[in-house]
N, C-alpha and C positions, 0 to 999 in steps of 0.2 A: 607694313610688310609682314608676311607670315614668318613666324619665328619658332624654331625648334630649340628647346631647352633640355639639356641632358641631365637627368637626375636619377639614374639607375645604378650608379657605381656603389661599391661596398665600403669605400672610405677606410681601408685598412690602416692607413697612416695616422688616422685620428682615433684609433682605439686608445683607451677603453670606451670612449663616448659612443662610438658607432657600433658597439656590441649591443646597445639597447635602443638606439634610434638612428635612422638614416642621416647621413651627413647633411643633406640639404635642409633638414629640419632642426639642426642645431641652432641655439639662440644667438642672435646678433641684435643687440639693442632693442629687445622687446618683440622681435619678429623672427620667424625662421629664416635662415640664411637665403634660401631660394626666393623668398618673397622680396628681398632687396634686389635680386637679379631680375625678377619678373617686372617689378615696378620700374626699374631702370630701362628695361626693354620697351615697356609701354611709353614711357616718357620720351624715348629715342625714336619711336615710330612704329612699334609693333602693333599691327591691327588684328592679329590672331596669334594665339599661343598654343603650341603643341608640346607637351611635357612628356618626356620618355622616362618611365618609372620601372622599378623593380617589381617582379611578380609576387614577391614574398611578403609584401606589406602594403597597406594603403595609407601609410603615415603621411606621405607627401600630399596625396589627394586631400586628406583631412586637414592638413596644415594650410593648404593653398585655397581650396574651394573651387568653385566653377567660374569665377570671374576675378580679374585683377584690374583695378582702376577702370572698370567698365568694359574690359576686353575679355571675350570668352576664352576659357582654358579647356583644351581637349587633352586627354591622357591616352598614351599608347604604351604598351608593355614590351620591354626587351626581355624575351623569354629566357635567354641565357646571357651571362655577362661575357661577351666575346670581344669587347673592345668598342671604341668610339665610332668607328665606321659602321659597325653592326647596329649601334644605338641609333644613328641617324637613319639607317636603312629601315629600322622599325617604324619610323615616322614617315617614310617616303610616300606610302599609299594615302596618307592623310593630307598630303600637300597638294595644292593646286599647281597647274602648269605655269608657274610664275617664279620669279626670283624669291629667295628665302634667306633668312639669317639663321646661323647656328651659334648657340651660346652654351657655355658650361654653367650648370645650375649651382656650382659650388665656388663661384668666383664673384668678386665685386668689381663693378665697372663704374667709372665716372660718367655721368649722363651726357655731358656735352661731347666727349670723345665718342661715346657710343652712337650718338645722333649723327656724328660725322661718318661713322661706319655705315649706318643705314642709308646715307645719301651718297655712298661711294661705290656701290656694287659694280663689278666684283672686287672685293677687297678683303684683307685679313687684318685683324687688330693686332697691334704689336706694343711692346713695352721694353724699356731699357733697364737691364739689371746688372748688378755687380758680379754675379756668378752664372753667366749664361750656359755653362756646361751642365747645369742641372735642368735645363729646359730644351724645348725645340727651338733651335736657332734659325732665323730667317736669312736666306741669301737674297740679296737685292742687286739690281742694276739700275741705278738712278732711282726713279720712283716706282719701279716695277719689282714685284716679288718673283724670284725665279725658282724658289724651292725652300724646303725646310729640312733640317737634319736634327734628329732627336739626340740630345745629350752628347754632343761631340766632345772628343778629348781636347781638340784644339779649335775652339769656336771662332768662326770667321768674323763675328761681330758681337756686340752686347745687345742686339735687337732680337727679342724672343717672341714666339708665338703666344698670344694672349688667349687663345681658345675662343676667338670670336670671328665669325666668317660671314660675309655677305656674298651670296653665290647666285649664279644664273640657274635657271630651271633645269637645264640639261644635266646638272651634277647629280640629280636623282638617279640617273642611269649609269653613273660612274662609281657607285658605292661598293661594287663587288671587287674587293681587293684580296690578295693572298695574305696569309698569316705572316706577321712580323717575327723577328727572332724571339720576341717575348711570348709568342703564341697567341697574339691578338690581332684583330682586324682594326688597323689604326686609321683614324681620319686624316692624319698627316700624309699617308700615302695617297689618299684622295686629293688632298691639297696639292701635292706634287704634280699629279696629273692635270689638275685645273690650271696650275701655273704653266704647264707645257702646252695647253690647248688654247687658253685665252689670256689676255693681258690683265694681270691682277695687281692692284695697287695695295698700298699699306696705309693704315691709319694708326698713327702712334698715339697711344693713350697717355694722358697726363697722369692718371692714377689708375691702378689696377692691382688686385690682390687675388692670388690663387690660394684658396683656403684648404690647404692640404694637410697641415700638421697642427699640433696643439698651439704653438706660438702664433700660427697664422690666425687661428680662431680668436686668440687674444688681440691680435692686431686688427681683426675685422671689427671687434667690439670697440676698440679704441677709435677707429674711423667713424663708425656710425653713432656711437654715443656722443662723440664730439659734435656731430651734425644735428643732434636732437635739440630742439629749441628749449630754452628755460621755461618751465611751466610747473605749477603746483596744482594738482587736481585731487590729491589725497589730503590727509590730515597731518599738519606740522605743528609741533609744540611752539608756544610763543617764545621760549628761550633757546630753541634750536637755531643754529647758524648755517645758512645754505649759501653757497656761492651762486653767482648768476647763471652758471652752466649746469644747473641741477633740474632734472625732471622727476616729479613725484606723481606716479600714476594713480588713477582712481582706486580707492580701497587701501592704498598704502598708508603706513603710519610712521612718521618720524618723531621720536619721543624726546623727552626733556634732556637737555645737556648735549645733544648731538651736534657735531660739527661736520659738515659735508663740504669739502673743498674739491669740487669736481674738475672736469665734467663727470656727472654721475647720472645714472638712470635707475630709479627705484621703482620696480614694476608692481603690478597690481597685487594688493593684499600682502606685500612684503612689510616687515617691521624692522626698524633701525633704532637701536638704543634700548634703555637710556644710556647716556654718557658714552656713546660710540663715536669713532672718528673714521670717516671715509675720505680718502684723498686719491689723487690720480684719476685716471679714466676708469670708472668702475661700473659694472652692471650687476644689480641685485635682482634676481629673477622673481617670478610670481611665488608667493607664499614663503619666500626665503626669509631668514631671520639673522640679523646682526645684533648681538646682545650687548649687555653691560660691559663697558670698558674694553670693547673689541676695536682693534684697528684693522681696517682693510685698505690696501693700497693697490690700485691699478690691477684689478682682478675681475673675474667672472664667477658669480655664484648662480648656478642654474636653479630651476624650480624646486622649492622645498629644501634647499640647502640651509643648514643651521650652523652658525658659529656663535655659540651661546654666550660665553663671557670670558673675559680675561685672556684673549687670544690675539695673535697677530697673523694676518694672511697677506702676503705680498706677491704681486706679479704671478698669480696662480689661477688655475681653473678648477672649480669644484662642481662636480656633476650633480644630478638630481638627487635630492634626499640625502646628501652627505651630512654627517653630524660630527662636528669637531668638539671633543670634550674640553672642559675648562682648562685654560692654560696651554692649549696647543699652540705651538709656535712654528712658523714656516721660515726657513732660511732662504734668501733669494739673491745671495751674492757670494761668489767664490773669493777666498782670501788672496788668491794669486791675481785677481783682476781679470781673469780670462772669461770667455763666453761660457755660459752654462750649457751643459749638454743634456740631452733627453734621449730616451730609448725610442726608436722608431723602427718597427718591423725587425726587432732583435739587434739593432745596431745603435751605438751611442753616436748621436748626431748633434752638431752645434746648433743651438737655437739662434745664433747670431745676436744674442742679447747678453749684455753684461749682468743684467738683473732678470732672473726668472726663478720662480718658486717651484710649485709642485702641480701635478696633474692627478686629480682624484676622481675615479670612476663613480658611477651612480651607486648610492648606498654605502659608500665608505664610512667607517666609524673610527674615530681615534679616542684612545683613553686619555684621561686627564694628564696634563703636563707632558704630552707627547711632543717631541722635537722632530721635524721633518726637514731633511737636508735639501738644498737646492738641486733641482733636476730629478727628484724622485717621482715615480709614478706608482700610485696605489690603484690596483685593478678593481673592477666592479665588485662591490661587496667586501672588499678587504677591510681588515681591522688592525688596530694596534693595542698594546697593553699600557696601563698607566705608567707614566714616566719613561716610556721607551724612546730611544734615539734611533731614528730610521735613516740609514744612509744608502740603502739599496732599494730597488724596485720591489714591490710586493704585489 
């Protein structure tokens, strides 16, 4: 089935990473986030892919290429970021007069559930969450979806819209909707019309993740690194100890005295050690370095990030070319046992995690013996001085 994948959004809730790269290209277990979405779509039944992109960069096109798993990829541009209905409208002229699927390019879907959606048109993908008021909540009557309400104060259920739709061809002519209160053209308004015109079913996903905030990117890597099969294609020292859930990519090097208690993904040309300890679900990106006597726990180190020696990084995300000075320590636990909070669009928001460290934008540098408090964000290019204790965002 022809499939539209939305990948033109600005990803403001994932700053500082999206200041330097589009959200769909952020790394998840060795691949851009959107590539996981596209692969899942092909496995579920996509016969053609139309990706809606931002006009200001070709990063998505370069990351994805012209084909995914043997299926052609066509790119269309959303000239202005006017909302999800406008994004689908940008792809409408590229679609044949046939049913089609719409997916968000910044979400992860489990393939069996997605295949069920492809076989159930017209239908909407759904997922049960503990905080439905933060999502579009579906209204249902039996097996039928009757509508969706965005972020209601009193949710009617815990079943939310997963941003996945299998739709009849006629919907291409229903994309002209008025602006919402947020000043956007919302695809949920299109969905409400579809539910009023035809009988729409729901496919409840067993697993789904909307990668909207930093801790979601950490969760995405946890999901996909755990799915990566154990394999060693790089160079591993004879006295290094690797758990069975470790992948070492071609060109990567794991040096003497290293212990990796995964799941872990050591990407191409990365180096670990000597005498380093990696535990929890961790992704070490291309050209990244984890040096002598460094401990990394349940974290993401993007391309070129360096944690040279005598440092601790826990439950954190380090952007491209971050450099931690010797002795840098990350706190990842509040003394009161509460969930760690992080700044999102100017507001402190709970991560929902008792353990969460820091977010460091591309090019961040710390001086030796820096201490970073749990929930701190260092913006792109930020730096600290030797011995500094950082308790607030910078």
